[in-house]
Structures are given as C-alpha cells and as structure tokens.
C-alpha positions as a printed NumPy array, in Angstrom:
array([[  0.   ,   0.   ,   0.   ],
       [  1.361,   3.42 ,  -0.883],
       [  2.412,   5.836,   1.852],
       [ -0.099,   8.493,   0.806],
       [ -2.998,   6.064,   1.343],
       [ -1.584,   4.949,   4.704],
       [ -1.4  ,   8.608,   5.756],
       [ -5.077,   9.091,   4.836],
       [ -6.125,   5.971,   6.762],
       [ -4.031,   7.059,   9.747],
       [ -5.743,  10.46 ,   9.842],
       [ -9.183,   8.813,   9.577],
       [ -8.284,   6.426,  12.397],
       [ -7.213,   9.386,  14.54 ],
       [-10.781,  10.737,  14.307],
       [-12.119,   7.715,  16.225],
       [-12.357,   8.433,  19.951],
       [-13.065,   6.265,  22.963],
       [-14.157,   9.282,  25.038],
       [-17.808,   8.218,  24.923],
       [-17.402,   4.702,  23.566],
       [-17.371,   3.62 ,  19.935],
       [-20.385,   5.037,  18.093],
       [-22.009,   3.409,  15.077],
       [-20.285,   5.887,  12.751],
       [-16.909,   5.222,  14.35 ],
       [-17.454,   1.451,  14.095],
       [-18.191,   1.889,  10.382],
       [-14.977,   3.884,  10.002],
       [-13.04 ,   1.091,  11.739],
       [-14.473,  -1.656,   9.519],
       [-13.812,   0.366,   6.366],
       [-10.168,   0.837,   7.371],
       [ -9.851,  -2.795,   8.507],
       [-11.372,  -4.015,   5.247],
       [ -8.944,  -1.971,   3.172],
       [ -5.94 ,  -3.172,   5.157],
       [ -6.725,  -6.846,   5.713],
       [ -9.537,  -8.129,   3.466],
       [ -8.458,  -9.158,  -0.011],
       [-11.67 , -10.348,  -1.621],
       [-15.006,  -9.123,  -0.353],
       [-15.407,  -6.574,   2.387],
       [-16.915,  -5.533,   5.676],
       [-19.992,  -3.482,   4.902],
       [-22.01 ,  -2.632,   8.01 ],
       [-22.439,  -3.022,  11.765],
       [-25.433,  -3.93 ,  13.88 ],
       [-25.978,  -3.034,  17.518],
       [-25.526,  -6.057,  19.783],
       [-25.556,  -4.472,  23.22 ],
       [-21.965,  -4.135,  24.429],
       [-20.486,  -4.542,  20.944],
       [-21.023,  -3.832,  17.273],
       [-21.475,  -6.99 ,  15.223],
       [-19.79 ,  -6.652,  11.838],
       [-21.605,  -7.604,   8.636],
       [-19.582,  -8.573,   5.601],
       [-18.488, -11.157,   3.07 ],
       [-14.979, -12.435,   2.434],
       [-13.022, -14.659,   0.08 ],
       [-13.924, -15.676,  -3.431],
       [-16.981, -17.649,  -2.379],
       [-18.377, -14.567,  -0.63 ],
       [-18.484, -16.348,   2.72 ],
       [-20.539, -14.466,   5.294],
       [-18.552, -13.083,   8.22 ],
       [-19.546, -14.544,  11.61 ],
       [-18.376, -13.476,  15.07 ],
       [-16.432, -10.358,  14.051],
       [-17.126,  -7.629,  16.591],
       [-15.991,  -4.277,  17.896],
       [-16.367,  -3.719,  21.632],
       [-18.164,  -0.439,  22.295],
       [-16.44 ,   0.479,  25.551],
       [-12.834,  -0.378,  24.586],
       [-12.714,  -0.356,  20.784],
       [-11.195,  -3.835,  20.814],
       [-11.505,  -5.505,  17.42 ],
       [-12.215,  -9.226,  17.641],
       [-11.865, -10.632,  14.143],
       [-12.654, -14.048,  12.738],
       [-11.212, -13.207,   9.306],
       [ -7.872, -11.57 ,  10.093],
       [ -5.843, -10.066,  12.918],
       [ -7.557,  -8.899,  16.109],
       [ -6.51 ,  -5.779,  18.013],
       [ -6.88 ,  -5.002,  21.735],
       [ -6.311,  -1.38 ,  20.729],
       [ -7.888,  -0.324,  17.447],
       [ -5.224,   2.371,  17.099],
       [ -2.622,  -0.385,  16.54 ],
       [ -4.342,  -1.417,  13.295],
       [ -1.93 ,   0.761,  11.316],
       [  1.693,   0.417,  12.357]])
C-alpha cells in the first residue's frame, strides 16, 4: 500500500475516539479501514448493535463467505476478528 494512502487511513483512524465509547459511525470507520488493510476479496460493509459490541456484517473470500463473530467492543474499541488479525487497541491497526 502506498504511503499516501496509509497517511489518509491514519488520519481517519485518529478521528475515532473512545471518550464516549465507539459510536455506530466510528465502528463503520473502523471496519472500512480494517477491510482496506486486511480483506483481499469481499469486504466488511455494516455493523449492527448487539448491546456491548457492534457486530460486523460482511463477506470475504472468493466464495463470498458471510462473516460470523467479528465484533468491535463499544467500551474499549477492541476488534475481535474471525477473518484476520484482532486488536486489543484499534489504534494499533496501522503500524
């Protein structure tokens, strides 16, 4: 990935704040960045409210397999992925 695109993603990631928990809009920003960085075929497309976490909706791989169990914790921003790396701190997604 080119440095210019990484810089854009880094600035978008910096806009996400844990001050009041992860909002729906912030969760969508996180899955868009995650999808661009780690999902080759398919993508993460939406989130649904599941109480203490956002459940991620998406399809991956050539067979468009539905994503199951991928979530973003509202109070910590932890990303728990079933299709790629997980992150205790979402800010570590771009290194």
